N, C-alpha and C positions, 0 to 999 in steps of 0.2 A: 798386116795393115792395121793401123791404129783405129780403135773404136771410139767414136764421139758420143758422149753421153749428154743428153739434153738436160739443161738446168731448169728445174721447176720455177715458174714465175712467182715472184714475191708479191702476194696480194696486199702487202703494206704500202706499196708504192703505186697502186692502181690509179689510173686517171679517171676523172669524172667528166662527163659531157657538159657543155655550156648550159644546156637546158636543165640538167640536174643541179648545177650550181645556182642557177637563177631561182629555181623552185625551192631551194633550201633556204632562201632569204626569208626572214620573219615577216617582212612587210608585203610579201607577194599577195597574200590573201586580201589585204586592205586595198591594194591596187586593183585587183580583180573586182572587188566589191564597189570601188569608186567608179570604175568603167561601167559596171552593170547599172548602178544608180543613175549615172549621167545619161546612159542610153535610154533608160526607162522614162525619165522625165523629159528628155528631148523628144520622145515619141508621143507622150500623152499630154504635154503642156506646151502649147505654142509659145506662150510668153517666156518660158524658160530658155528659149533659143536666142533671146535678145542679148547682144554683146554687152549692152549697158548693165545687165544684171550680174555680170561677172564680179563687179565691185561689191555688190550686195552679198553674193555668195561668199566671197573671200572675207568680208568683214565678219559675217556670222561665224565663219569657220575659225577666224583668228581669235575671237573671244573665248573659244573653247580650246583651240590649239596651243595657245601660250601656256595654259595650265596643263594640258594633256602631255606636253613634252616633258615638263618637270615631273609630273606624276608617273610618266612612263619610266624615267630614269630611276625614280624611287622604287617602282615595282620590279625593275630589273635587279635592283639591289635587295629585293626580297621583302619589301615593306609596303604598307598602305598608309594613306592619310585621309581619313574621313572628315577632317576639319578643313580640307582645301577649299570647299565652296564658301563657307562662312568666313574663312580667312581673307578672302578677297574683299568682302564687305567690311571686315574689321579694319583692314588697311586703309580703305577709302574713308571710313568714318573717323579713324584716328587722325588722318591729315585734316579733315574738315573741322572736327571738334577742337583740336588744339590750335589751329590757326584762327578760328572764329572766336573761341572763348578767351584766348589770351591776346587777341588783336595782333597776331604775328604776321610776318610776311608769309605768303602761301608756301614758299619754298621751305621755310622752317617746318611747317606742318608735313610737307612731303618727306623731308629728311627724317623727322621723328617717326612717321609711319613706316619708313624703310627699316629703322632700327627695331620697331615693334614687330614687324613681320619676320625679320630674321631671328629675333628673340623667340618668337612662337615656334618657329621651326627647330631652333636649337633646343628649346625646352622639350619638344616632342622626342627628339633624338636622345637627349640626356635621360629623360624619364624612362624611355624604352630600355636603355642600357642599365640603369640603376635597379629597375623593378623586375626586368626579365619578362614582363608581360607582352603579349602579342600587340603589334602596332595597331591592330583593329580596335582593341580595348582602350589603349592609350589615347589614340586620336579621336575615338568616339567620345571620351571624356572631354577632350579639348573642344570638340564640336559643341557640346552643350554649354561649356563655360563661355566660349566666344559668342554663342547665340544669345545667352543671357546678358553678357556684357554689352553687346551691340544694342539691344533693346533698352536696357536699364540706363546706360550712359546717354543714349540719344534722348530718352524721355527727360532725364535730369537736366541736360544742357539746353535742349530746344523746346521741351514741353510737348513734343510730338513724336512721330516715329520716323522722321526723315531729317537729314542734316540741313543746316542753314545755307543760304546762298553765300558764295565766296566772291562774287563778282566785284564787290567794292574793295576788296583787300589788295594790298600791294603784291605784285607778282602773279596775279591770276592770269593775265593775258599771256605772259611768257610761259607759264606752266601749261596753259591750254595749248599753246603752240607746240610744246614738246610732246604732250600726252594725248592730245585730241585733234591734231591737225589732219588735213586731207589734201590731196592733190589729184589732178586729172591726167590720165594717159589716154588721149583720144576720147572716146565716148565713155570710158571707164573711170569712175570716181573711186580712188583708193584712199582709205583711211589709214592713219599711221599705225594702228595695231597690226595691220597686215605686214608691214615692213618689220616690225618688232618680232612678229611670229616667225617670219622667214629667217631672220638673223639668229633668233634664239634656237631655231631648229638646226641651222648649220653649225652653230657653236657647239650645241649639245652632241650632234652627230660626230663632229671631229673629236670632241673630248672623249666620247664613248668608244670610238673605233680607232683612234690614232694617238692615244695617250696611255701612260701607265695608270692614271687614275681610272680610265675606262676599264682596264683589266681588273682593277680592284673592285669596281662595281659589279662586274659579272661574277667575280670570285665570291664576294660576300653574299650575293644573291643565290649562287649555286650551292655553296656549303661554307658557312661562316667559320665553322670550327677548323676546316681544312685551310681556309684562307688565313686565319689567325696563325696556324701552325707554320705557314711559310712566310710570315712576316708582314702580312697585309694589315694595316691599321683599321680594323673592322669598325670600331666605335666612331672614330673620326670620320670615316667614309660615310657611315649612315647618318651621322649628325649633319654632315655637309649636304647630303641628299635632301634631308628634311628642310634645311635652310634654303636649298634651291627651290623647293616648293614655295617657301615663304617669299623668296625674291620674285617668282612668277606671280604670286598673289598680289604683291605690292604693285607690280607693273600693270596688271589688269585692273586693280583697284583704282590706281591713279587715272587710268583712261576713263573708267566709268564715272568717276567723280567729276572730271573736267569736261567730259562729253555732255553730261546731263546736268551738271552744276549741283547735284545733290544725290544722296543715296538713301534708300529705304533701309531701315535697320533689319528687316526680314529678308533682304535679298540674299541670294546665294545658296539658300537651303535646298538641298537636293542636287545641286550642280556637281558635287563631288562624285556622284555616280556617273554622270555624263563624262567627266574627265577619265574615270577609270575605264568606262566602256570604250571610249575612244582609244585608250592605250591598249586594251585587249584586242580590239578590232585591228590595231596596228601590229599585232604579233606578240605582245607581252603575255607571258604566262603568269597565272596567279601564284605559282610556286616560286617565282623569281629566277634569276640567272639567265634569262633569255628574253629577247625583245628588240624593239627598234624605235627610236624617236622619230625617224622619218615615217615609219608606219603609223605612229600615234598622230602625226600631223595629217596623214592621209585619212585616218579615222575621223579627225575633226572636220576635214573637208567633206566627208560623207554626210556628217550631221548638217553642215551648212547647206549642202545641196538638197538634202531631204526636207529641211525646214521650209526652204523657199519653194521647192518642187511640189510639196503637198498643197501649199497655198495656191500656187499657179494652176495646179491640176483640178482645183475645186473640190478636193477631198476633205473629209471631216478631219480636222487637226487632232481630234481625240485619239486617232490611231497612231500618233507619233510615238507614244510610250510603248505601244505594242511593237512598233518597229524597233525600238531600242532593245527590247527583250529578245526579239528574233535575231537581231544582229549580234547580240552578246553570245547567245547559244551557238549560232552558226560560226562565229569567230573562234570560240573556244575549240570547237570540233576541227576547224581548219588548222588552227595553230598546233593542235596536237598531231595532226597528220603531217604538217610541214616539219615539225621538230623530229618526228620519227624518221622522215626522209633525210633530214640533215644529219642525224646520228648514224644513219645507215651509210 
């Protein structure tokens, strides 16, 4: 009688449970955090339960989320941009000053601001490549340059620290309709940055997860030398990521300019840390090569809920910065745990 010998199982083709697959996603920690924050404020702040406040929460989240998505992609690519906060102000001031000083149509100022924002991003990426310095140092230098330019040029052109009103210039109403419009969905008032935020997140997620360029981003963030060895255009990829941050800074800068009709030259300082924290909460590792733009948007949503929730709960808003620190530390620990699970 023939003897049947059992073939040992091949552990290379082992299956994973649905729960394990879900828990391995980088944005899971952010989703859990968002549910916890929402539950907390729904319990302690009755005003937070109003449906009408959804629009306010989404608006506050969108002004962080637009930048957080671009910053998250850059971090996945292994780099930082500490000039992201002041770059928003630089873009808005560039549009305001050029249109007002030269008496141009507002749209000419908007286009010039776009070119300047993209040029700043390209400069950061190019300088990073040429010098070999860490992006932390390169963009820290850019931060101080832009901060000084914002203040000096605003004082030179307007004699003060804020831009002049653009209401009387041609094209203001149409630009405001594009960058600062709002509409109602039942009792919820939705401002246009919320739409841009959602669209930007979807495009970035598809680009990151469903395109060859997305593979390049993960590759250069994980190991740029290995990526270069297999033909990935490392320099072009990183420059494009910095320009993506510039594009997001332009979009947000235009909204702020046309929403409030002027910008203070000192705006934006410190916001770069909020964008980075939102990305980290969303699953991005500080070492690069791992993360999620959807998670970064959820991280921005957590900020939007917290800012409004603290006010409605009657708590001291001074604790908000403490919350940022706690969320950053907790997110790093959760992200490390999730990454180990994913690698396992």
